[in-house]
N, C-alpha and C positions, 0 to 999 in steps of 0.2 A: 400422847401421840394419837393422831386419828388417822385410820387407814380408809381411804376413800377409793372406791371403784366406779369409774364412770365410763360412758361409751363415747369415744371420739368419732363422731359421724363425719367429720370432715377429713379425717386421716392426717391430722397435723403431726402426731407423734410417730406413727409407724409407716406413713405413706398410703394407707388404706384404712377404712373404718375398722376399729377394734377397740377392745376393752383396755382401759388404762388405770393402772394402780398407782396412787399417789399417797405418800405419807406425809401428813401435815402436822406441824407443831405450831401452836400460838403461845408465845411467852411474852408477858408484859405488852400485849398489843402488837408484837412483832410477828410477822407471818414467815415461817421457816418451812421449806420444803426439804424432805429428807429421802435419801435413796439408801436402803439397807440391802446389801447383797453379799454373798459369800465370797464372790470374786468380781472385781470391777475392771472390765477391759476398756479400751479407748472408745469403742462404739457404744458401750454402756454409758460413758460420760456424755457422749453427744445425745443419746436417747434421753438422758435425764434433763439435758438442756431443753430438748423439745417437749418434754413433760412440763417444765416450768413455763415455757412459752404458751402451751396449751392451757394451763391453769390460769394464767394471767389474762389470756383472751376470753376464756369462757366465764370467768368469775369477775373480771374487770377490777382485779386487786393486784397491785404490784407485790412481788415476792422480795422481802428484805434480805433473806439469806438462803443459801442452798448448801446443804451438807451431804456428803457421801460417805457412808459408813460401811467399811470393808476390811476384813483382815488381809486380803490380797489385792493390791493395787499395783499392776505392772508400772515400770518406769514410763513407758509410752503413754499411759493413762494419766500419770501424775504430772507430766509435762505441761499439759494445757489447762489443768484445773484452776491454777492461780489467775490465768488470763480470763477465764470464764467466771471468776468471782465465787468459785466454789471452795469449800474447805473439806479436806479429807480427814477422817479420823481412822487411825490404825491402832491395833493393840500394842502395848509396850512389850519390848523384847528384853528378857534378862532381868530387868529391875524388880518386877513384882512376881517372879516365879514362885515364891513361897506361898503366895495367896491362891494357888491353883486348887488346893484342897477344898472340898465342899464344906460350908458351914451348916451345921445342923440347925433345923428349925426349932423354935421353942415349942413345948408341948401344946399350947393353945392353938398354934398354927397348923398342927398336924391333925386336929380333929376334923371330921367331915362336916360340911356346911349343909344343913337341911333346906330344901326349898327348890 
């Protein structure tokens, strides 16, 4: 995943010139834009759509997939995501609760890296 910060001088995303943060994934030549948030509201979904539009206009490349990743997506925000071609990823509830314990790192991974 590549985190890109660009300046939207035309105000496409927020209606006025401002900094825009975009998470980009390229997998097997497929361009995927990703939005990672702790909570995703309906307006956040619309802002994500404008970020996609901004990226496509600025870089002249079509985005093949849009993914919103959030543990909290209210029903109102979920309603329009399929129509907009987005996929939402939420954590599983109940099924993998036993995996919440931290997995200790192997000794080699605990050593500090010089440099």
